[in-house]
Jmol script that loads the backbone (N, CA, C; Angstrom):
load data "model"
ATOM      1  N   MET A   1     -22.269 -38.723   5.638  1.00  0.00           N
ATOM      2  CA  MET A   1     -22.421 -37.659   4.656  1.00  0.00           C
ATOM      3  C   MET A   1     -22.664 -36.339   5.383  1.00  0.00           C
ATOM      4  N   ALA A   2     -22.097 -35.276   4.850  1.00  0.00           N
ATOM      5  CA  ALA A   2     -22.244 -33.959   5.467  1.00  0.00           C
ATOM      6  C   ALA A   2     -23.678 -33.462   5.356  1.00  0.00           C
ATOM      7  N   GLU A   3     -24.064 -32.688   6.336  1.00  0.00           N
ATOM      8  CA  GLU A   3     -25.390 -32.082   6.344  1.00  0.00           C
ATOM      9  C   GLU A   3     -25.496 -31.097   5.174  1.00  0.00           C
ATOM     10  N   PRO A   4     -26.633 -31.066   4.468  1.00  0.00           N
ATOM     11  CA  PRO A   4     -26.782 -30.112   3.366  1.00  0.00           C
ATOM     12  C   PRO A   4     -26.661 -28.672   3.861  1.00  0.00           C
ATOM     13  N   VAL A   5     -26.193 -27.800   2.982  1.00  0.00           N
ATOM     14  CA  VAL A   5     -26.080 -26.383   3.327  1.00  0.00           C
ATOM     15  C   VAL A   5     -27.483 -25.795   3.461  1.00  0.00           C
ATOM     16  N   ALA A   6     -27.728 -25.156   4.591  1.00  0.00           N
ATOM     17  CA  ALA A   6     -28.994 -24.455   4.815  1.00  0.00           C
ATOM     18  C   ALA A   6     -28.678 -22.968   4.928  1.00  0.00           C
ATOM     19  N   ILE A   7     -29.473 -22.162   4.250  1.00  0.00           N
ATOM     20  CA  ILE A   7     -29.260 -20.711   4.246  1.00  0.00           C
ATOM     21  C   ILE A   7     -30.573 -20.030   4.594  1.00  0.00           C
ATOM     22  N   SER A   8     -30.511 -19.133   5.582  1.00  0.00           N
ATOM     23  CA  SER A   8     -31.681 -18.294   5.868  1.00  0.00           C
ATOM     24  C   SER A   8     -31.288 -16.851   5.592  1.00  0.00           C
ATOM     25  N   VAL A   9     -32.248 -16.095   5.093  1.00  0.00           N
ATOM     26  CA  VAL A   9     -31.979 -14.713   4.702  1.00  0.00           C
ATOM     27  C   VAL A   9     -32.803 -13.779   5.572  1.00  0.00           C
ATOM     28  N   GLN A  10     -32.141 -12.756   6.083  1.00  0.00           N
ATOM     29  CA  GLN A  10     -32.812 -11.764   6.918  1.00  0.00           C
ATOM     30  C   GLN A  10     -32.494 -10.373   6.391  1.00  0.00           C
ATOM     31  N   GLY A  11     -33.463  -9.497   6.489  1.00  0.00           N
ATOM     32  CA  GLY A  11     -33.217  -8.106   6.173  1.00  0.00           C
ATOM     33  C   GLY A  11     -32.412  -7.466   7.289  1.00  0.00           C
ATOM     34  N   THR A  12     -31.926  -6.272   7.036  1.00  0.00           N
ATOM     35  CA  THR A  12     -31.181  -5.506   8.032  1.00  0.00           C
ATOM     36  C   THR A  12     -31.802  -4.109   8.079  1.00  0.00           C
ATOM     37  N   PRO A  13     -31.397  -3.277   9.033  1.00  0.00           N
ATOM     38  CA  PRO A  13     -31.907  -1.904   9.034  1.00  0.00           C
ATOM     39  C   PRO A  13     -31.594  -1.154   7.736  1.00  0.00           C
ATOM     40  N   ASN A  14     -30.544  -1.569   7.051  1.00  0.00           N
ATOM     41  CA  ASN A  14     -30.183  -0.984   5.759  1.00  0.00           C
ATOM     42  C   ASN A  14     -30.915  -1.775   4.671  1.00  0.00           C
ATOM     43  N   PRO A  15     -31.840  -1.146   3.922  1.00  0.00           N
ATOM     44  CA  PRO A  15     -32.572  -1.882   2.893  1.00  0.00           C
ATOM     45  C   PRO A  15     -31.693  -2.404   1.756  1.00  0.00           C
ATOM     46  N   ASN A  16     -30.468  -1.917   1.678  1.00  0.00           N
ATOM     47  CA  ASN A  16     -29.545  -2.374   0.639  1.00  0.00           C
ATOM     48  C   ASN A  16     -28.568  -3.427   1.143  1.00  0.00           C
ATOM     49  N   ALA A  17     -28.832  -3.969   2.319  1.00  0.00           N
ATOM     50  CA  ALA A  17     -27.989  -5.039   2.858  1.00  0.00           C
ATOM     51  C   ALA A  17     -28.881  -6.166   3.361  1.00  0.00           C
ATOM     52  N   ALA A  18     -28.402  -7.394   3.198  1.00  0.00           N
ATOM     53  CA  ALA A  18     -29.126  -8.558   3.692  1.00  0.00           C
ATOM     54  C   ALA A  18     -28.124  -9.511   4.330  1.00  0.00           C
ATOM     55  N   LYS A  19     -28.603 -10.242   5.323  1.00  0.00           N
ATOM     56  CA  LYS A  19     -27.772 -11.184   6.075  1.00  0.00           C
ATOM     57  C   LYS A  19     -28.150 -12.603   5.668  1.00  0.00           C
ATOM     58  N   PHE A  20     -27.161 -13.343   5.186  1.00  0.00           N
ATOM     59  CA  PHE A  20     -27.341 -14.735   4.784  1.00  0.00           C
ATOM     60  C   PHE A  20     -26.661 -15.602   5.838  1.00  0.00           C
ATOM     61  N   THR A  21     -27.466 -16.316   6.625  1.00  0.00           N
ATOM     62  CA  THR A  21     -26.934 -17.147   7.703  1.00  0.00           C
ATOM     63  C   THR A  21     -26.882 -18.595   7.230  1.00  0.00           C
ATOM     64  N   LEU A  22     -25.729 -19.224   7.410  1.00  0.00           N
ATOM     65  CA  LEU A  22     -25.522 -20.602   6.972  1.00  0.00           C
ATOM     66  C   LEU A  22     -25.361 -21.518   8.174  1.00  0.00           C
ATOM     67  N   ASN A  23     -25.533 -22.791   7.960  1.00  0.00           N
ATOM     68  CA  ASN A  23     -25.251 -23.780   8.997  1.00  0.00           C
ATOM     69  C   ASN A  23     -23.803 -24.266   8.853  1.00  0.00           C
ATOM     70  N   ARG A  24     -22.934 -23.358   8.478  1.00  0.00           N
ATOM     71  CA  ARG A  24     -21.501 -23.596   8.313  1.00  0.00           C
ATOM     72  C   ARG A  24     -20.761 -22.357   8.821  1.00  0.00           C
ATOM     73  N   THR A  25     -19.519 -22.549   9.216  1.00  0.00           N
ATOM     74  CA  THR A  25     -18.666 -21.402   9.518  1.00  0.00           C
ATOM     75  C   THR A  25     -18.097 -20.903   8.197  1.00  0.00           C
ATOM     76  N   VAL A  26     -18.238 -19.621   7.953  1.00  0.00           N
ATOM     77  CA  VAL A  26     -17.722 -19.052   6.706  1.00  0.00           C
ATOM     78  C   VAL A  26     -16.457 -18.232   6.930  1.00  0.00           C
ATOM     79  N   ALA A  27     -16.288 -17.685   8.134  1.00  0.00           N
ATOM     80  CA  ALA A  27     -15.090 -16.893   8.435  1.00  0.00           C
ATOM     81  C   ALA A  27     -14.878 -16.868   9.944  1.00  0.00           C
ATOM     82  N   ALA A  28     -13.716 -17.289  10.381  1.00  0.00           N
ATOM     83  CA  ALA A  28     -13.410 -17.291  11.813  1.00  0.00           C
ATOM     84  C   ALA A  28     -13.231 -15.872  12.341  1.00  0.00           C
ATOM     85  N   GLN A  29     -12.729 -14.983  11.493  1.00  0.00           N
ATOM     86  CA  GLN A  29     -12.563 -13.580  11.851  1.00  0.00           C
ATOM     87  C   GLN A  29     -13.344 -12.736  10.855  1.00  0.00           C
ATOM     88  N   GLY A  30     -13.856 -11.607  11.313  1.00  0.00           N
ATOM     89  CA  GLY A  30     -14.607 -10.724  10.435  1.00  0.00           C
ATOM     90  C   GLY A  30     -13.756 -10.237   9.277  1.00  0.00           C
ATOM     91  N   ARG A  31     -14.349 -10.240   8.107  1.00  0.00           N
ATOM     92  CA  ARG A  31     -13.617  -9.820   6.909  1.00  0.00           C
ATOM     93  C   ARG A  31     -14.560  -9.095   5.963  1.00  0.00           C
ATOM     94  N   THR A  32     -14.139  -7.954   5.468  1.00  0.00           N
ATOM     95  CA  THR A  32     -14.916  -7.185   4.501  1.00  0.00           C
ATOM     96  C   THR A  32     -14.234  -7.267   3.147  1.00  0.00           C
ATOM     97  N   TYR A  33     -15.037  -7.520   2.120  1.00  0.00           N
ATOM     98  CA  TYR A  33     -14.540  -7.600   0.745  1.00  0.00           C
ATOM     99  C   TYR A  33     -15.262  -6.555  -0.099  1.00  0.00           C
ATOM    100  N   ARG A  34     -14.503  -5.812  -0.897  1.00  0.00           N
ATOM    101  CA  ARG A  34     -15.103  -4.796  -1.768  1.00  0.00           C
ATOM    102  C   ARG A  34     -14.668  -4.936  -3.224  1.00  0.00           C
ATOM    103  N   ASP A  35     -13.590  -5.675  -3.460  1.00  0.00           N
ATOM    104  CA  ASP A  35     -13.027  -5.789  -4.802  1.00  0.00           C
ATOM    105  C   ASP A  35     -12.788  -7.258  -5.131  1.00  0.00           C
ATOM    106  N   PRO A  36     -13.441  -7.774  -6.178  1.00  0.00           N
ATOM    107  CA  PRO A  36     -13.247  -9.190  -6.493  1.00  0.00           C
ATOM    108  C   PRO A  36     -11.796  -9.530  -6.845  1.00  0.00           C
ATOM    109  N   ALA A  37     -11.047  -8.580  -7.340  1.00  0.00           N
ATOM    110  CA  ALA A  37      -9.657  -8.836  -7.735  1.00  0.00           C
ATOM    111  C   ALA A  37      -8.753  -9.076  -6.535  1.00  0.00           C
ATOM    112  N   THR A  38      -9.115  -8.514  -5.373  1.00  0.00           N
ATOM    113  CA  THR A  38      -8.257  -8.669  -4.199  1.00  0.00           C
ATOM    114  C   THR A  38      -8.853  -9.597  -3.139  1.00  0.00           C
ATOM    115  N   ALA A  39     -10.026 -10.149  -3.402  1.00  0.00           N
ATOM    116  CA  ALA A  39     -10.658 -11.053  -2.433  1.00  0.00           C
ATOM    117  C   ALA A  39      -9.851 -12.346  -2.346  1.00  0.00           C
ATOM    118  N   ASP A  40      -9.485 -12.726  -1.121  1.00  0.00           N
ATOM    119  CA  ASP A  40      -8.701 -13.946  -0.945  1.00  0.00           C
ATOM    120  C   ASP A  40      -9.579 -15.186  -0.766  1.00  0.00           C
ATOM    121  N   ALA A  41     -10.868 -15.020  -0.825  1.00  0.00           N
ATOM    122  CA  ALA A  41     -11.805 -16.148  -0.782  1.00  0.00           C
ATOM    123  C   ALA A  41     -12.530 -16.189  -2.123  1.00  0.00           C
ATOM    124  N   ALA A  42     -12.469 -17.315  -2.805  1.00  0.00           N
ATOM    125  CA  ALA A  42     -13.082 -17.427  -4.137  1.00  0.00           C
ATOM    126  C   ALA A  42     -14.569 -17.112  -4.101  1.00  0.00           C
ATOM    127  N   TRP A  43     -15.255 -17.564  -3.045  1.00  0.00           N
ATOM    128  CA  TRP A  43     -16.705 -17.331  -2.969  1.00  0.00           C
ATOM    129  C   TRP A  43     -17.014 -15.833  -2.835  1.00  0.00           C
ATOM    130  N   ALA A  44     -16.163 -15.095  -2.121  1.00  0.00           N
ATOM    131  CA  ALA A  44     -16.366 -13.652  -1.980  1.00  0.00           C
ATOM    132  C   ALA A  44     -16.164 -12.958  -3.322  1.00  0.00           C
ATOM    133  N   ALA A  45     -15.156 -13.384  -4.070  1.00  0.00           N
ATOM    134  CA  ALA A  45     -14.922 -12.822  -5.400  1.00  0.00           C
ATOM    135  C   ALA A  45     -16.119 -13.111  -6.312  1.00  0.00           C
ATOM    136  N   GLN A  46     -16.678 -14.310  -6.197  1.00  0.00           N
ATOM    137  CA  GLN A  46     -17.846 -14.665  -7.012  1.00  0.00           C
ATOM    138  C   GLN A  46     -19.051 -13.799  -6.650  1.00  0.00           C
ATOM    139  N   LEU A  47     -19.243 -13.549  -5.363  1.00  0.00           N
ATOM    140  CA  LEU A  47     -20.355 -12.685  -4.954  1.00  0.00           C
ATOM    141  C   LEU A  47     -20.167 -11.271  -5.479  1.00  0.00           C
ATOM    142  N   LEU A  48     -18.952 -10.740  -5.371  1.00  0.00           N
ATOM    143  CA  LEU A  48     -18.675  -9.379  -5.834  1.00  0.00           C
ATOM    144  C   LEU A  48     -18.765  -9.258  -7.358  1.00  0.00           C
ATOM    145  N   ALA A  49     -18.642 -10.382  -8.052  1.00  0.00           N
ATOM    146  CA  ALA A  49     -18.756 -10.374  -9.508  1.00  0.00           C
ATOM    147  C   ALA A  49     -20.212 -10.306  -9.972  1.00  0.00           C
ATOM    148  N   ILE A  50     -21.158 -10.533  -9.067  1.00  0.00           N
ATOM    149  CA  ILE A  50     -22.580 -10.428  -9.409  1.00  0.00           C
ATOM    150  C   ILE A  50     -22.918  -8.957  -9.589  1.00  0.00           C
ATOM    151  N   ASP A  51     -23.511  -8.636 -10.719  1.00  0.00           N
ATOM    152  CA  ASP A  51     -23.851  -7.246 -11.018  1.00  0.00           C
ATOM    153  C   ASP A  51     -24.806  -6.698  -9.960  1.00  0.00           C
ATOM    154  N   GLY A  52     -24.393  -5.641  -9.290  1.00  0.00           N
ATOM    155  CA  GLY A  52     -25.219  -5.016  -8.262  1.00  0.00           C
ATOM    156  C   GLY A  52     -24.673  -5.197  -6.861  1.00  0.00           C
ATOM    157  N   VAL A  53     -23.830  -6.188  -6.630  1.00  0.00           N
ATOM    158  CA  VAL A  53     -23.238  -6.403  -5.303  1.00  0.00           C
ATOM    159  C   VAL A  53     -22.051  -5.458  -5.139  1.00  0.00           C
ATOM    160  N   THR A  54     -22.037  -4.715  -4.017  1.00  0.00           N
ATOM    161  CA  THR A  54     -20.968  -3.735  -3.804  1.00  0.00           C
ATOM    162  C   THR A  54     -20.026  -4.100  -2.661  1.00  0.00           C
ATOM    163  N   GLN A  55     -20.505  -4.907  -1.714  1.00  0.00           N
ATOM    164  CA  GLN A  55     -19.678  -5.250  -0.554  1.00  0.00           C
ATOM    165  C   GLN A  55     -20.155  -6.556   0.050  1.00  0.00           C
ATOM    166  N   VAL A  56     -19.196  -7.305   0.602  1.00  0.00           N
ATOM    167  CA  VAL A  56     -19.486  -8.558   1.288  1.00  0.00           C
ATOM    168  C   VAL A  56     -18.746  -8.536   2.617  1.00  0.00           C
ATOM    169  N   PHE A  57     -19.448  -8.870   3.685  1.00  0.00           N
ATOM    170  CA  PHE A  57     -18.821  -8.987   5.007  1.00  0.00           C
ATOM    171  C   PHE A  57     -19.138 -10.379   5.530  1.00  0.00           C
ATOM    172  N   ALA A  58     -18.131 -11.068   6.033  1.00  0.00           N
ATOM    173  CA  ALA A  58     -18.321 -12.423   6.543  1.00  0.00           C
ATOM    174  C   ALA A  58     -17.772 -12.527   7.958  1.00  0.00           C
ATOM    175  N   LEU A  59     -18.517 -13.236   8.810  1.00  0.00           N
ATOM    176  CA  LEU A  59     -18.092 -13.500  10.185  1.00  0.00           C
ATOM    177  C   LEU A  59     -18.863 -14.696  10.701  1.00  0.00           C
ATOM    178  N   ASN A  60     -18.153 -15.598  11.358  1.00  0.00           N
ATOM    179  CA  ASN A  60     -18.761 -16.802  11.923  1.00  0.00           C
ATOM    180  C   ASN A  60     -19.576 -17.543  10.865  1.00  0.00           C
ATOM    181  N   ASN A  61     -20.906 -17.583  11.050  1.00  0.00           N
ATOM    182  CA  ASN A  61     -21.747 -18.361  10.140  1.00  0.00           C
ATOM    183  C   ASN A  61     -22.628 -17.485   9.249  1.00  0.00           C
ATOM    184  N   PHE A  62     -22.261 -16.225   9.078  1.00  0.00           N
ATOM    185  CA  PHE A  62     -23.100 -15.397   8.208  1.00  0.00           C
ATOM    186  C   PHE A  62     -22.282 -14.545   7.247  1.00  0.00           C
ATOM    187  N   VAL A  63     -22.969 -14.180   6.174  1.00  0.00           N
ATOM    188  CA  VAL A  63     -22.418 -13.297   5.157  1.00  0.00           C
ATOM    189  C   VAL A  63     -23.417 -12.161   4.972  1.00  0.00           C
ATOM    190  N   SER A  64     -22.958 -10.941   5.121  1.00  0.00           N
ATOM    191  CA  SER A  64     -23.796  -9.772   4.870  1.00  0.00           C
ATOM    192  C   SER A  64     -23.413  -9.223   3.502  1.00  0.00           C
ATOM    193  N   VAL A  65     -24.413  -9.055   2.655  1.00  0.00           N
ATOM    194  CA  VAL A  65     -24.177  -8.574   1.293  1.00  0.00           C
ATOM    195  C   VAL A  65     -24.854  -7.219   1.126  1.00  0.00           C
ATOM    196  N   THR A  66     -24.109  -6.255   0.599  1.00  0.00           N
ATOM    197  CA  THR A  66     -24.647  -4.931   0.316  1.00  0.00           C
ATOM    198  C   THR A  66     -24.748  -4.772  -1.199  1.00  0.00           C
ATOM    199  N   LYS A  67     -25.852  -4.143  -1.626  1.00  0.00           N
ATOM    200  CA  LYS A  67     -26.112  -3.995  -3.054  1.00  0.00           C
ATOM    201  C   LYS A  67     -26.329  -2.529  -3.427  1.00  0.00           C
ATOM    202  N   ARG A  68     -26.302  -2.262  -4.720  1.00  0.00           N
ATOM    203  CA  ARG A  68     -26.677  -0.940  -5.221  1.00  0.00           C
ATOM    204  C   ARG A  68     -28.184  -0.778  -5.057  1.00  0.00           C
ATOM    205  N   PRO A  69     -28.665   0.427  -4.738  1.00  0.00           N
ATOM    206  CA  PRO A  69     -30.091   0.653  -4.469  1.00  0.00           C
ATOM    207  C   PRO A  69     -31.023   0.278  -5.624  1.00  0.00           C
ATOM    208  N   GLU A  70     -30.552   0.424  -6.854  1.00  0.00           N
ATOM    209  CA  GLU A  70     -31.438   0.183  -8.000  1.00  0.00           C
ATOM    210  C   GLU A  70     -31.606  -1.298  -8.356  1.00  0.00           C
ATOM    211  N   VAL A  71     -30.858  -2.171  -7.700  1.00  0.00           N
ATOM    212  CA  VAL A  71     -30.939  -3.603  -7.997  1.00  0.00           C
ATOM    213  C   VAL A  71     -31.848  -4.280  -6.974  1.00  0.00           C
ATOM    214  N   SER A  72     -32.700  -5.168  -7.452  1.00  0.00           N
ATOM    215  CA  SER A  72     -33.690  -5.830  -6.605  1.00  0.00           C
ATOM    216  C   SER A  72     -33.126  -7.066  -5.913  1.00  0.00           C
ATOM    217  N   TRP A  73     -33.526  -7.258  -4.666  1.00  0.00           N
ATOM    218  CA  TRP A  73     -33.159  -8.489  -3.948  1.00  0.00           C
ATOM    219  C   TRP A  73     -33.765  -9.712  -4.628  1.00  0.00           C
ATOM    220  N   ASP A  74     -34.908  -9.536  -5.316  1.00  0.00           N
ATOM    221  CA  ASP A  74     -35.520 -10.657  -6.035  1.00  0.00           C
ATOM    222  C   ASP A  74     -34.595 -11.189  -7.118  1.00  0.00           C
ATOM    223  N   VAL A  75     -33.782 -10.318  -7.673  1.00  0.00           N
ATOM    224  CA  VAL A  75     -32.815 -10.714  -8.698  1.00  0.00           C
ATOM    225  C   VAL A  75     -31.544 -11.255  -8.053  1.00  0.00           C
ATOM    226  N   LEU A  76     -31.042 -10.543  -7.050  1.00  0.00           N
ATOM    227  CA  LEU A  76     -29.760 -10.906  -6.430  1.00  0.00           C
ATOM    228  C   LEU A  76     -29.842 -12.129  -5.512  1.00  0.00           C
ATOM    229  N   GLY A  77     -30.903 -12.212  -4.736  1.00  0.00           N
ATOM    230  CA  GLY A  77     -31.005 -13.265  -3.723  1.00  0.00           C
ATOM    231  C   GLY A  77     -30.699 -14.663  -4.232  1.00  0.00           C
ATOM    232  N   PRO A  78     -31.374 -15.122  -5.287  1.00  0.00           N
ATOM    233  CA  PRO A  78     -31.099 -16.476  -5.785  1.00  0.00           C
ATOM    234  C   PRO A  78     -29.665 -16.662  -6.274  1.00  0.00           C
ATOM    235  N   GLN A  79     -29.082 -15.613  -6.874  1.00  0.00           N
ATOM    236  CA  GLN A  79     -27.690 -15.716  -7.343  1.00  0.00           C
ATOM    237  C   GLN A  79     -26.731 -15.844  -6.158  1.00  0.00           C
ATOM    238  N   ILE A  80     -26.965 -15.065  -5.121  1.00  0.00           N
ATOM    239  CA  ILE A  80     -26.122 -15.109  -3.924  1.00  0.00           C
ATOM    240  C   ILE A  80     -26.239 -16.472  -3.256  1.00  0.00           C
ATOM    241  N   GLU A  81     -27.460 -16.953  -3.094  1.00  0.00           N
ATOM    242  CA  GLU A  81     -27.659 -18.258  -2.461  1.00  0.00           C
ATOM    243  C   GLU A  81     -26.988 -19.370  -3.262  1.00  0.00           C
ATOM    244  N   SER A  82     -27.036 -19.284  -4.584  1.00  0.00           N
ATOM    245  CA  SER A  82     -26.404 -20.289  -5.421  1.00  0.00           C
ATOM    246  C   SER A  82     -24.895 -20.330  -5.198  1.00  0.00           C
ATOM    247  N   VAL A  83     -24.262 -19.155  -5.154  1.00  0.00           N
ATOM    248  CA  VAL A  83     -22.812 -19.091  -4.912  1.00  0.00           C
ATOM    249  C   VAL A  83     -22.487 -19.689  -3.542  1.00  0.00           C
ATOM    250  N   LEU A  84     -23.256 -19.323  -2.519  1.00  0.00           N
ATOM    251  CA  LEU A  84     -22.978 -19.831  -1.176  1.00  0.00           C
ATOM    252  C   LEU A  84     -23.215 -21.334  -1.088  1.00  0.00           C
ATOM    253  N   GLN A  85     -24.259 -21.826  -1.724  1.00  0.00           N
ATOM    254  CA  GLN A  85     -24.537 -23.268  -1.733  1.00  0.00           C
ATOM    255  C   GLN A  85     -23.351 -24.024  -2.323  1.00  0.00           C
ATOM    256  N   GLN A  86     -22.865 -23.572  -3.468  1.00  0.00           N
ATOM    257  CA  GLN A  86     -21.760 -24.244  -4.135  1.00  0.00           C
ATOM    258  C   GLN A  86     -20.465 -24.144  -3.333  1.00  0.00           C
ATOM    259  N   ALA A  87     -20.214 -22.988  -2.748  1.00  0.00           N
ATOM    260  CA  ALA A  87     -18.957 -22.759  -2.029  1.00  0.00           C
ATOM    261  C   ALA A  87     -18.856 -23.561  -0.736  1.00  0.00           C
ATOM    262  N   PHE A  88     -19.986 -23.758  -0.056  1.00  0.00           N
ATOM    263  CA  PHE A  88     -19.924 -24.374   1.262  1.00  0.00           C
ATOM    264  C   PHE A  88     -20.552 -25.758   1.334  1.00  0.00           C
ATOM    265  N   ALA A  89     -20.845 -26.342   0.173  1.00  0.00           N
ATOM    266  CA  ALA A  89     -21.425 -27.700   0.135  1.00  0.00           C
ATOM    267  C   ALA A  89     -20.403 -28.736   0.577  1.00  0.00           C
TER     268      ALA A  89
END
end "model"
wireframe off; spacefill off
backbone 0.3
color backbone group
């Protein structure tokens, strides 16, 4: 059986961005997503569909998510983790 998805969250110098590190490879090459309609990864489109998320960057085993300043990480964090858990399980 595959190892369960583990996600750790770290702040960044930008208070509106957070780094979600997984025990999985999420992108072999760096990729930035800004529009859910043009995202070629379903999980990236799902993240961008969360109210308040403005940008997603993925590389190796991490996803960096940028949000609007008025939205709280307390609200976004669990939603982001849920999408990543489902996508990479």
